[in-house]
C-alpha positions as CSV (number, residue, x, y, z in Angstrom):
1,M,-9.1,-18.3,-31.6
2,N,-6.2,-20.2,-29.9
3,F,-5.6,-20.3,-26.2
4,K,-2.7,-17.8,-26.3
5,S,-4.7,-15.2,-28.3
6,S,-7.7,-15.7,-25.9
7,I,-5.5,-15.0,-22.9
8,L,-4.0,-11.9,-24.5
9,L,-7.5,-10.5,-25.4
10,K,-8.7,-11.0,-21.9
11,S,-5.7,-9.3,-20.5
12,K,-6.2,-6.3,-22.7
13,L,-9.9,-6.1,-21.8
14,L,-9.1,-6.2,-18.1
15,F,-6.5,-3.5,-18.5
16,Y,-8.9,-1.1,-20.2
17,I,-11.6,-1.8,-17.6
18,I,-9.1,-0.9,-14.8
19,V,-8.0,2.3,-16.7
20,F,-11.7,3.4,-17.2
21,F,-12.5,2.7,-13.5
22,S,-9.5,4.6,-12.3
23,F,-10.3,7.6,-14.4
24,T,-13.9,7.5,-13.3
25,V,-13.0,7.5,-9.6
26,S,-10.4,10.2,-10.1
27,A,-12.9,12.4,-11.9
28,Q,-15.4,12.0,-9.2
29,R,-13.0,12.7,-6.4
30,P,-13.9,16.1,-4.9
31,Q,-11.1,18.7,-4.9
32,R,-10.1,19.8,-1.4
33,N,-11.1,23.3,-0.6
34,L,-8.4,25.8,0.6
35,S,-8.3,26.3,4.3
36,A,-7.7,29.7,5.9
37,E,-4.1,28.6,6.6
38,D,-3.6,27.5,3.0
39,Y,-4.9,30.9,1.8
40,I,-2.6,32.9,4.1
41,N,0.5,30.9,3.0
42,M,-0.4,31.3,-0.7
43,Y,-1.0,35.1,-0.7
44,K,0.7,36.7,2.3
45,D,3.7,37.7,0.1
46,A,1.4,39.4,-2.4
47,A,-0.3,41.3,0.4
48,I,3.1,42.4,1.9
49,Q,4.2,43.5,-1.6
50,N,1.0,45.6,-2.0
51,M,1.6,47.1,1.4
52,N,5.2,48.1,0.5
53,E,4.1,49.6,-2.8
54,K,0.7,51.2,-1.9
55,R,0.7,51.4,1.9
56,I,-2.4,49.2,2.4
57,P,-1.9,47.0,5.5
58,A,-1.1,43.4,4.5
59,S,-3.5,42.2,7.2
60,I,-6.4,44.2,5.7
61,T,-5.7,42.8,2.2
62,L,-5.5,39.2,3.4
63,A,-8.6,39.6,5.6
64,Q,-10.6,41.1,2.8
65,G,-9.4,38.4,0.4
66,M,-10.3,35.6,2.9
67,L,-13.7,37.1,3.6
68,E,-14.7,38.1,0.1
69,S,-13.5,34.9,-1.6
70,G,-14.3,32.4,1.1
71,N,-10.6,31.6,1.4
72,G,-10.4,31.4,-2.4
73,N,-13.2,28.8,-2.7
74,S,-16.1,31.1,-3.8
75,K,-17.6,30.8,-7.3
76,L,-16.3,34.3,-8.1
77,A,-12.8,33.4,-7.0
78,T,-12.6,30.1,-8.9
79,K,-14.3,31.2,-12.1
80,A,-13.0,34.8,-12.3
81,N,-9.9,34.9,-10.0
82,N,-11.7,37.8,-8.3
83,H,-10.8,37.6,-4.6
84,F,-12.1,41.0,-3.5
85,G,-15.6,41.1,-4.9
86,I,-14.7,44.2,-7.0
87,K,-17.5,45.0,-9.5
88,C,-17.0,46.4,-13.0
89,H,-17.8,50.1,-12.4
90,N,-17.7,52.5,-15.4
91,D,-13.9,52.6,-15.7
92,W,-13.4,48.8,-16.1
93,K,-12.2,47.8,-19.6
94,G,-11.2,44.2,-18.9
95,K,-13.0,40.9,-18.8
96,S,-16.1,40.4,-16.7
97,V,-18.6,37.9,-15.4
98,R,-22.2,38.2,-14.3
99,M,-23.3,36.9,-10.9
100,N,-26.0,37.6,-8.4
101,D,-25.0,39.8,-5.4
102,D,-26.9,42.7,-3.9
103,R,-28.9,42.6,-7.2
104,R,-29.3,39.9,-9.8
105,N,-26.9,39.5,-12.7
106,E,-24.3,42.1,-11.5
107,C,-21.1,42.7,-13.4
108,F,-17.8,41.6,-11.7
109,R,-14.3,42.0,-12.8
110,K,-12.5,38.9,-14.2
111,Y,-8.8,38.4,-14.0
112,D,-6.4,36.0,-15.8
113,R,-4.5,35.4,-12.5
114,V,-5.2,35.8,-8.8
115,L,-2.2,38.1,-8.5
116,D,-3.8,40.4,-11.0
117,S,-6.8,40.6,-8.6
118,Y,-4.4,41.6,-5.8
119,R,-2.8,44.3,-7.8
120,D,-6.1,45.7,-9.0
121,H,-7.4,45.7,-5.4
122,A,-4.4,47.9,-4.3
123,N,-5.0,50.2,-7.3
124,F,-8.8,50.3,-6.7
125,L,-8.3,51.6,-3.1
126,S,-5.4,53.9,-3.8
127,N,-6.9,55.6,-6.9
128,R,-10.4,56.4,-5.4
129,Q,-11.0,59.6,-3.5
130,R,-13.5,58.0,-1.1
131,Y,-10.7,55.9,0.4
132,A,-8.1,58.7,0.4
133,S,-8.4,59.4,4.2
134,L,-7.4,55.8,5.0
135,F,-3.9,56.4,3.7
136,S,-3.2,58.9,6.5
137,L,-3.5,56.0,8.9
138,K,-0.5,53.9,9.9
139,T,-0.2,50.5,8.2
140,T,-0.3,49.0,11.7
141,D,-3.7,50.5,12.4
142,Y,-5.8,47.6,11.0
143,K,-8.8,48.5,13.1
144,G,-8.9,52.1,11.7
145,W,-8.6,50.7,8.2
146,A,-11.4,48.1,8.7
147,K,-13.7,50.8,10.1
148,G,-12.7,53.2,7.4
149,L,-13.4,50.7,4.6
150,K,-16.9,50.1,6.0
151,K,-17.6,53.9,6.4
152,A,-16.4,54.6,2.8
153,G,-18.9,52.0,1.5
154,Y,-16.6,49.1,0.4
155,A,-19.3,46.7,1.5
156,T,-22.9,46.9,2.5
157,S,-22.8,44.6,5.5
158,P,-23.2,46.6,8.8
159,T,-20.7,44.1,10.5
160,Y,-18.1,44.3,7.7
161,A,-15.5,46.0,9.9
162,N,-16.0,43.6,12.8
163,K,-15.6,40.7,10.5
164,L,-12.3,41.9,9.1
165,I,-11.0,42.6,12.6
166,T,-12.1,39.2,13.8
167,I,-10.2,37.4,10.9
168,I,-7.1,39.5,11.5
169,E,-7.0,38.7,15.2
170,R,-8.0,35.1,14.9
171,Y,-5.1,34.4,12.4
172,K,-2.7,37.0,13.8
173,L,-2.5,38.7,10.4
174,F,-1.3,41.9,12.0
175,K,2.2,40.3,12.2
176,Y,2.5,40.9,8.4
177,D,1.9,44.6,8.8
178,S,5.5,45.0,9.9
179,G,6.6,43.6,6.5
180,K,7.8,40.4,8.1
181,G,6.5,36.9,8.1
182,G,6.8,36.5,4.4
183,S,9.5,36.1,1.9
184,G,9.4,39.8,1.1
185,G,7.1,39.6,-1.9
186,V,6.2,37.2,-4.7
187,A,8.8,38.7,-7.0
188,S,11.6,37.8,-4.6
189,S,10.5,34.2,-4.0
190,R,12.9,31.6,-5.1
191,S,13.2,31.5,-8.9
192,F,13.0,28.2,-10.6
193,D,15.5,27.0,-13.2
194,I,13.2,25.8,-15.9
195,E,14.7,22.6,-17.5
196,K,13.8,20.7,-20.6
197,T,13.0,17.0,-20.3
198,N,11.6,15.2,-23.4
199,K,11.3,18.8,-24.8
200,L,9.0,19.7,-21.9
201,K,9.3,22.4,-19.3
202,S,10.2,20.9,-15.9
203,I,11.6,21.9,-12.5
204,V,13.4,20.0,-9.7
205,V,11.7,20.2,-6.2
206,H,13.8,21.7,-3.4
207,P,13.6,20.6,0.2
208,G,10.4,21.9,2.0
209,E,8.6,22.8,-1.2
210,T,5.0,21.6,-1.8
211,K,2.6,21.6,-4.7
212,L,1.0,24.6,-3.0
213,S,4.2,26.6,-2.7
214,I,5.4,25.9,-6.2
215,A,2.0,26.7,-7.7
216,T,2.0,30.0,-5.8
217,T,5.5,31.0,-6.9
218,L,4.8,30.1,-10.6
219,D,1.3,31.6,-10.4
220,I,-0.4,28.4,-11.6
221,K,-3.0,26.2,-10.1
222,V,-2.2,23.2,-7.9
223,K,-4.5,21.1,-10.0
224,Q,-2.4,21.9,-13.1
225,I,0.7,20.5,-11.3
226,E,-1.4,17.4,-10.4
227,K,-2.7,17.0,-14.0
228,Y,0.7,17.4,-15.7
229,N,2.4,14.9,-13.3
230,E,-0.5,12.5,-12.9
231,L,-0.7,13.1,-9.1
232,G,-3.6,12.7,-6.7
233,T,-4.7,15.4,-4.3
234,G,-3.0,13.5,-1.4
235,D,0.3,12.9,-3.2
236,E,3.1,14.9,-1.7
237,L,6.3,16.0,-3.4
238,Y,9.8,15.1,-2.3
239,P,13.2,16.8,-2.7
240,N,14.9,16.3,-6.2
241,Q,11.6,15.1,-7.7
242,L,11.2,16.1,-11.3
243,I,8.0,18.0,-11.9
244,Y,6.5,18.9,-15.3
245,L,4.9,22.2,-16.2
246,Q,3.3,20.7,-19.4
247,N,1.4,17.6,-20.2
248,K,3.8,14.6,-20.6
249,R,4.2,13.0,-24.0
250,G,3.3,9.6,-25.4
251,R,6.9,8.5,-25.9
252,A,10.5,9.4,-25.0
253,V,12.7,11.7,-27.0
254,R,14.6,10.1,-29.9
255,G,17.6,8.2,-28.6
256,N,15.9,7.1,-25.4
257,D,14.6,3.9,-26.8
258,F,14.9,1.7,-23.7
259,H,15.3,1.9,-19.9
260,T,17.0,-0.8,-17.9
261,V,15.2,-1.1,-14.5
262,I,17.4,-0.5,-11.4
263,E,16.6,-1.0,-7.7
264,G,13.9,1.4,-6.5
265,D,12.4,2.0,-10.0
266,T,8.7,2.0,-10.5
267,M,6.7,2.5,-13.7
268,Y,5.6,5.9,-12.5
269,S,9.2,7.0,-11.6
270,I,10.3,5.9,-15.1
271,S,7.4,7.8,-16.7
272,Q,8.5,10.9,-14.8
273,K,12.2,10.4,-15.7
274,Y,11.5,10.4,-19.4
275,G,8.4,12.6,-19.5
276,I,6.0,9.9,-20.7
277,Q,2.4,9.6,-19.7
278,Y,2.1,6.8,-17.2
279,E,-0.7,4.9,-18.8
280,K,0.8,5.1,-22.3
281,L,4.1,3.7,-20.8
282,L,2.1,0.8,-19.3
283,R,0.4,0.1,-22.6
284,K,3.6,0.4,-24.6
285,N,5.1,-2.4,-22.4
286,R,1.9,-4.5,-22.3
287,M,1.5,-4.0,-18.5
288,W,-1.2,-2.9,-16.2
289,Y,-1.3,-1.3,-12.8
290,A,-0.5,-4.4,-10.8
291,S,2.4,-5.4,-13.0
292,V,5.7,-6.0,-11.2
293,I,9.1,-4.9,-12.5
294,K,12.5,-6.0,-11.3
295,P,16.1,-4.8,-11.8
296,G,17.4,-5.8,-15.2
297,D,14.0,-5.6,-16.9
298,T,13.9,-3.7,-20.2
299,I,11.3,-1.0,-20.5
300,Y,10.3,0.2,-23.9
301,L,10.2,4.0,-24.2
302,R,9.4,4.7,-27.8
303,K,8.1,1.6,-29.6
304,N,5.6,-1.0,-28.3
305,K,7.1,-4.0,-26.8
306,P,6.8,-7.0,-29.2
307,A,4.2,-9.6,-28.4
308,Y,5.8,-13.0,-27.9
Protein backbone atom coordinates (compact mmCIF):
# COMPACT_ATOMS: atom_id res chain seq x y z
CA MET A 1 0.00 0.00 0.00
CA ASN A 2 1.51 3.37 -1.02
CA PHE A 3 1.65 6.43 1.21
CA LYS A 4 -1.27 8.21 -0.51
CA SER A 5 -3.58 5.18 -0.18
CA SER A 6 -2.60 4.77 3.47
CA ILE A 7 -3.50 8.38 4.27
CA LEU A 8 -6.84 8.02 2.44
CA LEU A 9 -7.69 4.83 4.34
CA LYS A 10 -6.87 6.43 7.69
CA SER A 11 -8.98 9.49 6.83
CA LYS A 12 -11.98 7.29 5.98
CA LEU A 13 -11.53 5.29 9.18
CA LEU A 14 -11.39 8.49 11.26
CA PHE A 15 -14.53 9.79 9.52
CA TYR A 16 -16.57 6.68 10.34
CA ILE A 17 -15.35 6.66 13.95
CA ILE A 18 -16.54 10.26 14.36
CA VAL A 19 -19.89 9.48 12.69
CA PHE A 20 -20.43 6.46 14.97
CA PHE A 21 -19.51 8.46 18.08
CA SER A 22 -21.80 11.35 17.10
CA PHE A 23 -24.77 9.03 16.59
CA THR A 24 -24.07 7.23 19.86
CA VAL A 25 -23.99 10.48 21.83
CA SER A 26 -27.12 11.74 20.05
CA ALA A 27 -29.01 8.52 20.78
CA GLN A 28 -28.06 8.68 24.44
CA ARG A 29 -29.04 12.34 24.85
CA PRO A 30 -32.23 12.47 26.96
CA GLN A 31 -35.23 14.20 25.44
CA ARG A 32 -36.31 17.30 27.34
CA ASN A 33 -39.62 16.85 29.12
CA LEU A 34 -42.37 19.37 28.39
CA SER A 35 -42.78 22.01 31.09
CA ALA A 36 -46.16 23.28 32.23
CA GLU A 37 -45.61 26.41 30.13
CA ASP A 38 -44.75 24.30 27.07
CA TYR A 39 -47.92 22.30 27.52
CA ILE A 40 -50.13 25.36 27.86
CA ASN A 41 -48.67 26.97 24.74
CA MET A 42 -49.13 23.78 22.74
CA TYR A 43 -52.74 23.00 23.67
CA LYS A 44 -54.46 26.19 24.81
CA ASP A 45 -55.99 26.69 21.37
CA ALA A 46 -57.42 23.17 21.36
CA ALA A 47 -58.91 23.81 24.81
CA ILE A 48 -60.48 27.09 23.65
CA GLN A 49 -61.89 25.40 20.55
CA ASN A 50 -63.49 22.68 22.71
CA MET A 51 -64.96 25.37 24.94
CA ASN A 52 -66.47 27.19 21.98
CA GLU A 53 -67.98 23.96 20.63
CA LYS A 54 -68.93 22.04 23.81
CA ARG A 55 -69.04 24.70 26.58
CA ILE A 56 -66.36 23.05 28.71
CA PRO A 57 -64.14 25.71 30.32
CA ALA A 58 -60.76 25.88 28.60
CA SER A 59 -59.12 26.16 32.02
CA ILE A 60 -60.66 22.87 33.12
CA THR A 61 -59.59 21.07 29.94
CA LEU A 62 -56.02 22.36 30.25
CA ALA A 63 -55.78 21.63 33.98
CA GLN A 64 -57.11 18.10 33.51
CA GLY A 65 -54.68 17.50 30.64
CA MET A 66 -51.75 18.80 32.68
CA LEU A 67 -52.69 16.79 35.75
CA GLU A 68 -53.64 13.52 34.06
CA SER A 69 -50.71 13.48 31.62
CA GLY A 70 -47.97 15.03 33.75
CA ASN A 71 -47.75 17.92 31.25
CA GLY A 72 -47.74 15.45 28.37
CA ASN A 73 -44.83 13.42 29.74
CA SER A 74 -46.61 10.40 31.24
CA LYS A 75 -46.29 6.95 29.72
CA LEU A 76 -49.97 6.96 28.75
CA ALA A 77 -49.53 10.33 26.99
CA THR A 78 -46.35 9.44 25.13
CA LYS A 79 -47.37 5.90 24.16
CA ALA A 80 -51.09 6.38 23.50
CA ASN A 81 -51.59 10.18 23.07
CA ASN A 82 -54.12 9.88 25.92
CA HIS A 83 -53.90 13.12 27.92
CA PHE A 84 -57.01 12.69 30.08
CA GLY A 85 -56.69 9.19 31.48
CA ILE A 86 -59.90 8.07 29.78
CA LYS A 87 -60.41 4.33 30.04
CA CYS A 88 -61.95 2.17 27.34
CA HIS A 89 -65.45 1.62 28.80
CA ASN A 90 -67.96 -0.55 26.95
CA ASP A 91 -68.67 1.91 24.13
CA TRP A 92 -65.06 2.32 22.95
CA LYS A 93 -64.35 0.76 19.53
CA GLY A 94 -60.97 2.30 18.87
CA LYS A 95 -57.37 1.35 19.70
CA SER A 96 -56.36 0.64 23.28
CA VAL A 97 -53.40 -0.01 25.57
CA ARG A 98 -53.12 -1.86 28.87
CA MET A 99 -51.60 -0.16 31.90
CA ASN A 100 -51.80 -0.39 35.68
CA ASP A 101 -53.98 2.22 37.41
CA ASP A 102 -56.52 1.66 40.18
CA ARG A 103 -56.25 -1.99 39.15
CA ARG A 104 -53.63 -3.90 37.23
CA ASN A 105 -53.72 -4.13 33.44
CA GLU A 106 -56.61 -1.71 32.88
CA CYS A 107 -57.76 -0.76 29.38
CA PHE A 108 -57.11 2.83 28.24
CA ARG A 109 -58.05 4.53 25.00
CA LYS A 110 -55.29 5.07 22.46
CA TYR A 111 -55.35 7.90 19.89
CA ASP A 112 -53.48 8.57 16.67
CA ARG A 113 -53.03 12.24 17.60
CA VAL A 114 -53.11 14.31 20.79
CA LEU A 115 -55.84 16.51 19.32
CA ASP A 116 -58.00 13.39 18.94
CA SER A 117 -57.64 12.94 22.68
CA TYR A 118 -58.84 16.52 23.23
CA ARG A 119 -61.87 16.01 21.02
CA ASP A 120 -62.73 12.71 22.68
CA HIS A 121 -62.45 14.32 26.11
CA ALA A 122 -65.00 16.97 25.11
CA ASN A 123 -67.35 14.32 23.70
CA PHE A 124 -66.84 12.09 26.74
CA LEU A 125 -68.04 14.82 29.12
CA SER A 126 -70.83 16.19 26.93
CA ASN A 127 -72.35 12.82 26.05
CA ARG A 128 -72.58 11.28 29.54
CA GLN A 129 -75.57 11.92 31.77
CA ARG A 130 -73.56 11.98 34.99
CA TYR A 131 -71.80 15.18 33.82
CA ALA A 132 -74.97 16.84 32.47
CA SER A 133 -75.43 19.16 35.48
CA LEU A 134 -72.02 20.73 34.83
CA PHE A 135 -73.23 22.26 31.58
CA SER A 136 -75.68 24.47 33.49
CA LEU A 137 -72.66 26.24 35.00
CA LYS A 138 -70.98 29.22 33.38
CA THR A 139 -67.76 28.53 31.51
CA THR A 140 -66.08 31.01 33.86
CA ASP A 141 -67.04 28.94 36.93
CA TYR A 142 -63.93 26.75 36.98
CA LYS A 143 -64.31 26.02 40.69
CA GLY A 144 -67.84 24.71 40.19
CA TRP A 145 -66.64 22.55 37.28
CA ALA A 146 -63.69 21.17 39.25
CA LYS A 147 -65.89 20.21 42.20
CA GLY A 148 -68.59 18.85 39.88
CA LEU A 149 -66.13 16.59 38.06
CA LYS A 150 -64.96 15.13 41.36
CA LYS A 151 -68.55 14.64 42.58
CA ALA A 152 -69.52 12.93 39.30
CA GLY A 153 -66.67 10.45 39.72
CA TYR A 154 -64.23 11.52 37.01
CA ALA A 155 -61.34 10.63 39.34
CA THR A 156 -61.03 8.67 42.58
CA SER A 157 -58.61 11.04 44.32
CA PRO A 158 -60.38 12.91 47.16
CA THR A 159 -58.26 16.00 46.39
CA TYR A 160 -58.92 15.99 42.62
CA ALA A 161 -60.97 19.21 42.60
CA ASN A 162 -58.42 21.07 44.71
CA LYS A 163 -55.60 19.92 42.42
CA LEU A 164 -57.40 21.26 39.35
CA ILE A 165 -58.15 24.59 41.04
CA THR A 166 -54.53 24.94 42.18
CA ILE A 167 -53.23 24.36 38.64
CA ILE A 168 -55.73 26.80 37.15
CA GLU A 169 -54.84 29.56 39.61
CA ARG A 170 -51.08 28.93 39.58
CA TYR A 171 -50.89 29.27 35.79
CA LYS A 172 -53.82 31.72 35.45
CA LEU A 173 -55.62 29.36 33.09
CA PHE A 174 -58.92 31.10 33.86
CA LYS A 175 -57.91 33.83 31.38
CA TYR A 176 -58.65 31.37 28.56
CA ASP A 177 -62.24 30.92 29.72
CA SER A 178 -63.12 34.21 28.06
CA GLY A 179 -62.05 32.73 24.73
CA LYS A 180 -59.01 34.99 24.63
CA GLY A 181 -55.32 34.36 25.06
CA GLY A 182 -55.09 31.95 22.15
CA SER A 183 -55.27 32.18 18.40
CA GLY A 184 -58.94 31.24 18.45
CA GLY A 185 -58.49 27.54 17.84
CA VAL A 186 -56.10 25.20 16.14
CA ALA A 187 -58.07 25.29 12.92
CA SER A 188 -57.50 29.05 12.60
CA SER A 189 -53.76 28.95 13.29
CA ARG A 190 -51.54 30.09 10.45
CA SER A 191 -51.69 27.67 7.56
CA PHE A 192 -48.42 26.60 6.01
CA ASP A 193 -47.70 26.71 2.33
CA ILE A 194 -46.27 23.25 1.74
CA GLU A 195 -43.47 23.48 -0.81
CA LYS A 196 -41.56 20.81 -2.69
CA THR A 197 -37.76 20.76 -2.39
CA ASN A 198 -35.93 17.77 -3.84
CA LYS A 199 -39.41 16.21 -4.19
CA LEU A 200 -39.85 16.54 -0.42
CA LYS A 201 -42.50 18.41 1.58
CA SER A 202 -41.00 21.51 3.17
CA ILE A 203 -42.05 24.80 4.77
CA VAL A 204 -40.41 28.17 5.38
CA VAL A 205 -40.16 29.38 8.98
CA HIS A 206 -41.90 32.68 9.78
CA PRO A 207 -40.55 35.17 12.39
CA GLY A 208 -41.30 34.06 15.95
CA GLU A 209 -42.03 30.44 15.04
CA THR A 210 -40.36 27.61 16.91
CA LYS A 211 -40.14 23.85 16.56
CA LEU A 212 -42.83 23.64 19.22
CA SER A 213 -45.27 26.03 17.53
CA ILE A 214 -44.81 24.42 14.10
CA ALA A 215 -45.21 20.93 15.53
CA THR A 216 -48.41 21.96 17.29
CA THR A 217 -49.92 23.60 14.21
CA LEU A 218 -49.07 20.65 11.97
CA ASP A 219 -49.98 18.13 14.69
CA ILE A 220 -46.65 16.32 14.54
CA LYS A 221 -44.00 15.74 17.18
CA VAL A 222 -41.07 18.09 17.79
CA LYS A 223 -38.72 15.10 17.56
CA GLN A 224 -39.99 14.45 14.02
CA ILE A 225 -38.97 17.96 12.96
CA GLU A 226 -35.60 17.40 14.60
CA LYS A 227 -35.15 14.02 12.91
CA TYR A 228 -36.14 15.17 9.43
CA ASN A 229 -33.85 18.21 9.66
CA GLU A 230 -30.99 16.66 11.63
CA LEU A 231 -31.40 19.13 14.48
CA GLY A 232 -30.46 18.74 18.14
CA THR A 233 -32.85 19.45 21.00
CA GLY A 234 -31.12 22.79 21.64
CA ASP A 235 -31.08 23.95 18.01
CA GLU A 236 -33.49 26.84 17.44
CA LEU A 237 -35.14 27.84 14.17
CA TYR A 238 -34.67 31.18 12.42
CA PRO A 239 -36.86 33.18 10.00
CA ASN A 240 -36.84 32.02 6.35
CA GLN A 241 -35.19 28.71 7.31
CA LEU A 242 -36.26 25.80 5.13
CA ILE A 243 -37.66 22.94 7.23
CA TYR A 244 -38.46 19.48 5.88
CA LEU A 245 -41.49 17.40 6.82
CA GLN A 246 -39.94 14.17 5.48
CA ASN A 247 -36.55 12.52 5.71
CA LYS A 248 -34.04 14.16 3.38
CA ARG A 249 -32.63 12.20 0.44
CA GLY A 250 -29.19 10.85 -0.37
CA ARG A 251 -28.62 13.20 -3.29
CA ALA A 252 -30.08 16.28 -4.99
CA VAL A 253 -32.75 16.24 -7.66
CA ARG A 254 -31.59 15.71 -11.24
CA GLY A 255 -30.13 18.91 -12.67
CA ASN A 256 -28.63 20.07 -9.37
CA ASP A 257 -25.26 18.39 -9.84
CA PHE A 258 -23.06 20.96 -8.10
CA HIS A 259 -23.20 23.87 -5.70
CA THR A 260 -20.66 26.71 -5.71
CA VAL A 261 -19.96 27.87 -2.15
CA ILE A 262 -20.77 31.50 -1.33
CA GLU A 263 -19.99 33.55 1.78
CA GLY A 264 -21.91 32.23 4.78
CA ASP A 265 -22.48 28.73 3.41
CA THR A 266 -21.93 25.70 5.62
CA MET A 267 -22.20 22.06 4.68
CA TYR A 268 -25.33 21.84 6.82
CA SER A 269 -26.96 24.87 5.13
CA ILE A 270 -26.15 23.32 1.74
CA SER A 271 -27.68 20.01 2.86
CA GLN A 272 -30.87 21.90 3.80
CA LYS A 273 -30.95 23.94 0.60
CA TYR A 274 -30.94 20.84 -1.58
CA GLY A 275 -32.69 18.35 0.74
CA ILE A 276 -29.67 16.05 1.14
CA GLN A 277 -28.82 14.19 4.33
CA TYR A 278 -25.93 15.97 5.99
CA GLU A 279 -23.64 13.00 6.49
CA LYS A 280 -24.25 11.66 2.99
CA LEU A 281 -23.31 15.08 1.62
CA LEU A 282 -20.10 14.98 3.63
CA ARG A 283 -19.23 11.51 2.37
CA LYS A 284 -20.09 12.44 -1.20
CA ASN A 285 -17.50 15.23 -0.98
CA ARG A 286 -14.91 13.20 0.96
CA MET A 287 -15.25 15.50 3.97
CA TRP A 288 -15.75 15.12 7.70
CA TYR A 289 -17.27 17.33 10.40
CA ALA A 290 -14.21 19.55 10.82
CA SER A 291 -13.72 20.13 7.08
CA VAL A 292 -13.59 23.80 6.08
CA ILE A 293 -15.26 25.16 2.93
CA LYS A 294 -14.63 28.58 1.36
CA PRO A 295 -16.31 30.70 -1.32
CA GLY A 296 -15.71 29.30 -4.77
CA ASP A 297 -15.45 25.66 -3.68
CA THR A 298 -17.48 23.14 -5.68
CA ILE A 299 -19.74 20.84 -3.69
CA TYR A 300 -20.93 17.64 -5.35
CA LEU A 301 -24.67 17.08 -4.90
CA ARG A 302 -25.38 13.91 -6.89
CA LYS A 303 -22.18 11.99 -7.69
CA ASN A 304 -19.21 11.32 -5.42
CA LYS A 305 -16.32 13.74 -5.73
CA PRO A 306 -13.47 12.05 -7.63
CA ALA A 307 -10.43 10.98 -5.66
CA TYR A 308 -7.32 12.77 -6.88
